[in-house]
N, C-alpha and C positions, 0 to 999 in steps of 0.2 A: 522286465525290461524296466528299462533307463532311463530320466526323460530331458536334457540338454537344453539351459536355458542361459541368452546370450543378456546382460541387461550394460547397457555401454562398455562395452569391450571388457568386461566380470562376465567371467564363465560360475557361473553355478551348474551342478550337479546334481538331481535330486533321484532317491530310488520306490519308482511306484514298479511292485507287483501281483500277475494278478497269483492265489497259489493255490494249488490243491492243494482240500482237511490236510493231504500224509504228511505238508511243506510247511503246509503255517501250526500244524499246529508241534514238529516235529523246533523248524525256530522256534515256536513257545516258551518252546517244553525250555527252551539253554537260554536263553534273553533273560538276566537279571534287567531289566529296561524295554518290558516290556507293557502295555497298556491295550487289553481290549474296549475296539470301541463298534456299538449296537448303534448302528444308523437311523435307526424304524420307526415308530412311528410306536408314544407307548405304552397304546393299544397290545401292540403286533408282543414290542416287551413284555411287558406285563404274561403276556400269554407264554414263554419261558424263549429262556434266555444261557448265553453258554456262560456256565459258571467265571466268575471278575470283570464281568464284561459294564459296560458303561452305557447308556442311553443316552444318545442326544438326536433330536428328529432332524433331517435330511429338509422336511420339509417345512420347516418352521424357514427359513429362505436367509434372509440375513440374522437371526434370532439362532441360523445355525451358525453362522461362520463368528457369530460374537462371540459363541461356547470355545468356535475351535482353537478361536482365541489368544482363552485362558489356560488351554495346554500346554507344557513344558513340550517343547518343540524338539529338547535331545534326548527325547524316551522314539521305541518304537513304536509303529500303530496298528496291530491288527485290526483289518476290520469287519464289519459284516454287517447280513441285510438277511430278508427273504431268500433272493438269489441271487443277490452276485451281484446289480447291475447299476441298485443305490450304490453299494460299499465300492461299488469301480469308482464312479462319478465323486464320492469324496474322497479317498486317493489321489484324486488327479486333484484336486481343490487343495487337498492340505498341502500337496506338493506346494503346488503355486504358493501356497502362505506359505515358502521357509519346513515343509514338515520333511526334515530329510529322508526317513520314513516308514511308508506308508504299505503295510499290505492287505492287499482285499485276499478274502478266499470265492474261490468258486463258489459256486452254485449253493454260492445261501447258506442259511442255514436251515431251509427246503433240505439238503444234499448232509448236513451235518449229522454223522454219526459218535457224535463222544457227548459229553454226559449237556442232560439241557436241567436249567435249574425255572421250575411251573411254582 
C-alpha cells in the first residue's frame, strides 16, 4: 500500500504495507537497513517477542511519538503487535512523521510461526 501526501506543492511518497508473515520475513531477511519494532505494552512484550525487536508502547501517546522521533528515518521498519491493528496504526503514524518504509505484520504475533523469545 502506498500513501502519497502533498504539502505546499511538494510531493512526498511514503510506503506502508500490510505484509503476510512470509512476505514480512522475506523482506526482513534480505534487508540490511531493518529495524524490528514491537508496539505492544511492556507486559505483552515480556510474555514473548520476535528476536531483535525493540519495544515502544503505542499506548504511551505522546511518549510513543517522542520515542519514534528518536529513530533513524532512513531505516526500514518491520512493525508488529498482538494482532496487527495497533501496528497498522503505528505504521500510518510513522509515515506521517516522515519514515520512508514501515511494514505491518498482518495477524501480528498471534499468527507468527517463527521464533519467539520468552
